[in-house]
C-alpha positions in Angstrom: -16.8 3.3 -22.9 -13.0 3.4 -22.3 -10.6 0.8 -23.5 -9.2 -1.7 -20.9 -6.0 -0.8 -19.0 -3.6 -3.1 -17.3 -3.6 -0.7 -14.3 -7.4 -0.9 -14.0 -9.1 -3.7 -12.0 -12.9 -4.1 -11.7 -14.4 -6.5 -9.1 -17.9 -7.8 -9.6 -19.3 -9.3 -6.4 -22.3 -11.7 -6.4 -23.8 -14.1 -4.0 -27.0 -14.6 -1.9 -27.9 -12.6 1.2 -25.6 -13.4 4.1 -22.7 -14.9 2.0 -20.2 -12.4 3.2 -20.1 -9.8 0.5 -20.1 -6.8 2.9 -17.1 -8.2 4.8 -15.0 -8.7 1.6 -16.0 -5.1 0.4 -14.9 -3.6 3.7 -11.5 -5.4 3.6 -10.8 -4.4 -0.1 -11.6 -0.8 0.8 -9.5 -0.8 4.0 -6.5 -2.8 2.6 -6.4 -1.6 -1.0 -8.3 1.6 -1.1 -10.9 0.2 -3.5 -13.6 2.5 -4.8 -16.9 0.9 -3.8 -20.1 1.2 -6.0 -23.1 -0.1 -4.1 -26.1 -1.1 -6.2 -28.3 -0.4 -3.3 -27.3 3.3 -3.3 -27.7 3.3 -7.1 -31.3 2.0 -6.8 -32.2 4.7 -4.3 -30.7 7.4 -6.5 -32.5 6.3 -9.7 -35.7 5.5 -7.8 -35.8 8.0 -4.9 -39.3 7.0 -3.8 -38.1 3.4 -3.1 -38.2 2.4 0.6 -34.8 1.3 2.0 -36.0 -2.1 3.2 -34.8 -5.2 1.2 -38.0 -6.4 -0.5 -38.7 -2.8 -1.9 -35.0 -2.6 -3.1 -35.3 -6.0 -4.8 -38.5 -5.0 -6.7 -36.9 -1.6 -7.7 -33.8 -3.3 -8.9 -35.8 -5.7 -11.0 -37.7 -2.9 -12.6 -34.4 -1.2 -13.6 -33.1 -4.5 -15.0 -36.3 -4.8 -17.1 -35.7 -1.4 -18.7 -32.1 -2.1 -20.1 -31.2 -5.6 -19.2 -28.9 -4.5 -16.4 -26.8 -2.0 -18.3 -27.5 0.7 -15.7 -25.0 -0.8 -13.3 -22.2 -0.6 -16.0 -23.1 3.0 -16.7 -22.8 3.9 -13.1 -19.4 2.2 -13.0 -18.2 4.2 -16.0 -19.2 7.5 -14.4 -17.3 6.5 -11.2 -14.2 5.6 -13.1 -14.2 8.7 -15.2 -14.6 10.8 -12.0 -11.6 9.2 -10.3 -9.5 9.3 -13.5 -9.8 13.1 -14.1 -9.2 12.7 -17.8 -6.1 10.4 -17.4 -5.8 6.7 -18.3 -8.2 4.8 -16.0 -6.5 3.0 -13.1 -7.2 1.7 -9.6 -9.5 -0.9 -8.0 -13.3 -0.5 -8.4 -15.7 -2.9 -6.7 -19.4 -3.4 -7.4 -21.4 -4.6 -4.4 -23.3 -6.4 -5.9 -24.3 -7.7 -9.3 -27.5 -9.6 -9.3 -28.2 -10.9 -12.9 -26.1 -12.1 -15.8 -27.1 -9.1 -17.9 -25.3 -6.7 -15.5 -22.1 -8.8 -15.7 -22.1 -9.2 -19.5 -22.5 -5.4 -20.1 -19.5 -4.7 -17.9 -17.4 -7.4 -19.4 -18.2 -6.2 -22.9 -16.9 -2.7 -21.9 -13.9 -3.6 -19.8 -12.8 -7.1 -21.0 -10.0 -8.7 -19.0 -10.0 -5.9 -16.4 -13.1 -7.4 -15.0 -12.9 -10.1 -12.2 -16.2 -11.8 -11.0 -16.2 -13.2 -7.5 -19.1 -15.2 -6.3 -19.5 -16.0 -2.6 -21.8 -18.7 -1.3 -22.7 -20.8 1.8 -25.2 -23.5 2.7 -28.8 -22.4 3.0 -29.0 -23.0 6.7 -25.8 -21.0 7.3 -27.1 -18.1 5.2 -30.4 -18.0 7.2 -28.5 -18.2 10.5 -26.3 -15.2 9.5 -29.3 -13.3 8.3 -31.1 -13.8 11.6 -28.1 -12.5 13.5 -27.8 -9.4 11.5 -29.2 -6.0 12.6 -28.7 -4.2 9.3 -31.0 -1.4 8.2 -34.5 -2.8 7.4 -33.4 -6.4 7.8 -35.2 -7.0 11.1 -38.5 -6.1 9.5 -38.4 -8.7 6.7 -38.5 -12.5 7.2 -35.7 -14.5 5.5 -38.2 -16.7 3.7 -40.0 -13.7 2.3 -36.7 -12.4 0.8 -36.1 -15.8 -0.9 -39.3 -15.6 -2.8 -37.9 -12.8 -4.9 -37.1 -14.2 -8.4 -33.6 -12.6 -8.7 -32.7 -13.9 -5.2 -33.9 -17.4 -6.0 -31.6 -17.5 -9.1 -28.6 -15.7 -7.7 -26.6 -19.0 -7.3 -26.7 -19.5 -11.0 -24.1 -16.7 -11.3 -21.5 -19.1 -9.8 -21.5 -20.9 -13.2 -20.0 -17.7 -14.9 -17.8 -16.4 -12.0 -14.0 -16.4 -12.2 -13.8 -17.7 -8.6 -16.4 -19.2 -6.3 -15.7 -19.1 -2.5 -17.6 -21.1 0.1 -17.5 -18.7 3.0 -18.7 -21.2 5.5 -15.3 -22.9 5.1 -13.2 -19.8 5.2 -12.5 -17.0 7.6 -13.0 -13.4 6.4 -9.2 -13.1 6.0 -9.1 -16.3 4.0 -11.7 -15.0 1.6 -9.7 -11.8 1.1 -6.6 -13.9 0.4 -8.4 -15.7 -2.4 -9.7 -12.5 -3.8 -6.3 -10.9 -3.6 -4.6 -13.8 -5.4 -7.2 -13.6 -8.2 -6.7 -9.9 -8.6 -2.9 -10.1 -8.3 -2.9 -7.4 -5.6 0.3 -8.6 -4.0 3.4 -6.5 -4.6 4.9 -9.4 -6.5 3.1 -8.3 -9.6 5.1 -7.5 -12.7 4.0 -3.9 -13.1 7.4 -2.0 -13.3 6.5 1.2 -11.5 9.5 1.5 -9.1 12.6 3.5 -9.6 15.5 2.9 -7.3 18.1 5.6 -6.5 21.4 4.7 -4.9 24.8 6.2 -4.3 27.5 4.7 -6.5 30.5 5.5 -4.3 31.1 6.2 -0.5 28.1 8.5 0.1 27.9 12.3 -0.2 27.3 11.9 -4.0 24.5 14.4 -4.0 21.6 11.9 -3.9 19.4 14.3 -2.0 19.6 16.9 -4.8 18.8 14.4 -7.5 15.8 13.1 -5.5 14.6 16.6 -5.0 14.8 17.3 -8.7 12.9 14.2 -9.9 10.5 13.8 -7.0 7.5 15.6 -8.7 7.3 12.7 -11.1 6.3 10.2 -8.4 3.2 9.3 -6.4 5.0 7.5 -3.6 8.4 8.3 -2.1 10.0 5.5 0.0 13.1 5.6 2.2 15.1 2.9 4.0 18.2 2.8 6.1 19.1 5.1 9.0 19.6 8.8 9.6 23.5 8.8 9.3 24.7 12.1 7.9 21.4 13.0 6.2 20.5 14.0 2.7 20.6 17.7 1.6 18.4 19.3 -1.1 19.1 22.8 -2.4 16.5 25.4 -1.3 16.3 29.1 -0.6 17.1 30.8 1.8 18.8 27.6 3.2 19.1 24.0 2.1 16.6 21.4 3.3 18.1 18.5 5.3 16.5 15.1 5.5 17.6 12.4 8.0 14.6 10.1 7.8 12.0 11.5 5.5 12.4 11.1 1.7 14.4 13.9 0.2 11.6 14.8 -2.2 9.1 15.5 0.6 8.8 19.3 -0.1 9.4 19.1 -3.8 6.5 16.6 -4.3 3.9 17.8 -1.8 1.2 15.4 -3.1 3.3 12.3 -2.9 2.7 9.8 -0.1 5.7 9.1 2.1 6.8 5.7 3.4 9.5 4.6 5.8 10.0 0.8 5.1 10.5 -2.0 7.6 14.3 -1.8 7.0 14.4 1.8 8.3 16.2 2.6 11.5 14.6 5.6 13.3 15.7 8.0 16.0 12.2 9.2 17.1 13.3 12.6 18.5 15.0 13.6 15.2 12.2 12.2 13.1 9.5 14.1 15.0 11.5 17.3 14.5 11.6 16.7 10.8 7.9 16.0 10.7 7.2 19.2 12.5 9.6 21.2 10.4 8.1 20.1 7.1 4.5 20.1 8.4 3.8 16.4 7.5 0.4 15.0 8.6 -0.3 11.5 9.6 -2.4 10.9 6.4 0.6 11.5 4.2 3.3 9.6 6.1 3.4 5.9 7.0 6.0 4.2 9.1 6.1 0.5 8.9 5.6 -0.9 12.4 8.5 -3.2 12.1 11.1 -0.5 11.6 13.8 -0.3 14.3 14.1 2.4 17.0 17.4 4.0 17.9 17.8 4.9 21.6 20.1 7.5 23.2 22.1 4.6 24.7 22.6 3.2 21.1 24.1 6.5 20.0 26.4 6.8 23.0 27.6 3.2 22.5 28.2 3.7 18.8 30.2 6.9 19.4 32.4 5.1 21.9 33.0 1.9 19.9 33.3 3.0 16.3 35.2 6.3 16.4 38.2 4.4 15.0 36.5 4.0 11.6 34.8 7.5 11.6 31.3 6.3 12.1 28.6 9.1 12.0 27.6 7.8 15.5 23.9 8.1 14.9 23.2 4.8 16.6 22.2 3.0 13.4 24.7 0.1 13.7 24.0 -0.7 17.4 20.3 -0.5 16.9 20.5 -2.8 13.8 22.6 -5.3 15.8 20.1 -5.2 18.6 17.3 -6.0 16.2 19.2 -9.2 15.2 20.5 -10.2 18.6 17.6 -9.1 20.8 14.9 -11.4 19.5 14.8 -13.7 22.5 14.5 -10.7 24.9 11.8 -8.9 22.9 8.5 -8.0 24.4 6.0 -5.7 22.8 5.8 -3.5 25.9 9.5 -3.0 26.0 10.4 0.7 25.6 12.0 1.9 22.3 12.6 -1.3 20.3 10.4 -1.4 17.2 8.5 1.5 15.8 5.2 0.1 17.0 6.5 0.3 20.6 7.0 4.1 20.4 4.0 5.9 21.6 5.0 9.1 19.9 5.0 7.4 16.5 1.6 5.7 16.8 -0.2 8.2 14.5 2.0 7.2 11.6 2.0 3.5 12.1 1.1 1.2 9.2 2.2 -1.6 7.0 4.6 -1.0 4.1 3.2 -4.2 2.5 -0.2 -2.7 2.2 1.0 0.8 1.0 3.2 -0.9 -1.6 0.4 -3.2 -2.7 -1.9 -0.3 -3.2 0.8 1.5 -5.2 1.3 -1.5 -7.5 -2.3 -2.3 -8.2 -2.9 1.5 -8.8 0.0 1.9 -11.1 1.5 4.6 -8.9 5.0 5.7 -9.8 7.3 4.9 -6.8 10.7 6.2 -6.0 12.9 4.1 -3.5 15.7 6.3 -2.1 18.8 4.4 -0.9 21.2 5.7 1.7 25.0 6.1 1.9 26.9 4.5 -1.0 27.3 1.1 -2.7 31.0 1.0 -1.8 30.1 1.1 1.9 27.9 -2.1 1.7 28.4 -4.4 4.6 28.9 -7.4 2.3 30.5 -5.8 -0.8 32.5 -2.9 0.6 36.1 -2.7 1.8 35.7 -4.3 5.3 36.0 -3.1 8.0 35.5 0.4 6.5 31.8 -0.3 5.8 28.3 0.5 7.1 25.9 -1.9 8.9 23.7 -2.8 6.0 23.7 -3.8 2.3 23.6 -0.4 0.4 23.2 -2.0 -3.0 20.0 -1.9 -5.1 19.2 -5.4 -4.0 19.7 -4.4 -0.3 17.4 -1.4 -0.6 14.7 -3.4 -2.3 14.8 -6.1 0.5 14.7 -3.4 3.2 11.6 -1.9 1.6 9.9 -5.1 0.7 9.7 -4.6 -3.0 10.1 -7.4 -5.6 12.8 -6.9 -8.3 10.2 -7.5 -11.0 8.6 -4.2 -9.9 11.7 -2.1 -10.8 11.5 0.1 -13.9 14.9 1.6 -13.7 17.9 2.2 -11.4 19.5 5.6 -11.0 23.1 5.6 -9.7 24.5 9.0 -8.4 28.2 9.5 -8.6 30.7 12.4 -8.0 33.5 13.4 -10.3 35.8 13.2 -7.3 34.6 10.6 -4.7 34.9 11.6 -1.0 34.7 9.7 2.3 33.7 10.8 5.8 36.7 12.7 7.3 39.2 10.8 9.5 40.1 7.1 9.3 37.1 6.0 7.3 39.0 3.9 4.8 41.4 4.0 1.9 40.9 5.9 -1.4 43.0 5.5 -4.6 43.6 9.2 -4.9 43.2 11.6 -2.0 42.3 15.2 -2.9 
């Protein structure tokens, strides 16, 4: 069996019937893209003549355990991990639903060591019986609860709590609370110390060539993240004409298998974004837009052009929309037209949570590239005020806009020009004009 890997997490679930295992499995699959291995399906595959009702499955499982002491579950796990790894270092989240005896647990721990996390769910007997009676699962309605409890393995299942990493009493927790405890045990939050994120920023006043650099290195990454607003756009060399990206990450075409994410600090002009999506043929499975991103309206663009021409603003409406996000909190209603991304009907197919996408990337060890916008010298806080933009364009600002912890950063890439330039017109002073 393979050696353990820091990017591999294996969850062993145990607990009596009705303890809430299925609910936790469902959430781990939905939130963190966990690969689920169901011992029920393994039993039916290894013993195809077994009936699908619970008592028959219990007896068949005991027979398999009697042959090898429970090692058959670990062997199935190994095959699943190898299939998903495709010859590379094993990584990702794998969940076994469920382990039933100590021998199954010991065999997997022996093979995978500290990558294994055992969660035992429990509840009082009367609560378990009540839940069982309310269920309409396949085969359940034909078997009385008391008959199931006569099975030796089921009678002794609570003993597994003594060797579990964490025991959760599900009668005292909501499904969400059970997930939170499991998530904390598995360190699935983006705050983990796996340094898988590279941050790319402009070191001057923008127009440093960030797009071309992103396009060049994008194939190295599994997830491309962008924050900020459309502004002047990022350009990537291509034939017969350059590719222009206003919202989408600049490596979109160069890394066709990478997932795309627009973070909560992004500012979006829906009409232009939808044109980009169509031009680059991006489907909803590949692109996620955080539902808290801000929407730019035509009115925002008109107001910005009228108010900020004196400092050569690109007049894309980013500043006005950003200000509205801060000052419009008391007026906000979710049905209000064009405020947050979640309010825009045209963007609904792409809605999601950056927090969940990033958590999945961290736990899976996916290489992530965060692409900044404009240039560090235009930072609202650190630039030459008033000739600045409306956000913090530094590395720290980009991380905050995306929702990525500094401990996740592997390296910072700063792009500079030999001769810095500014947007034309009265956009601010330079030491040496060319």
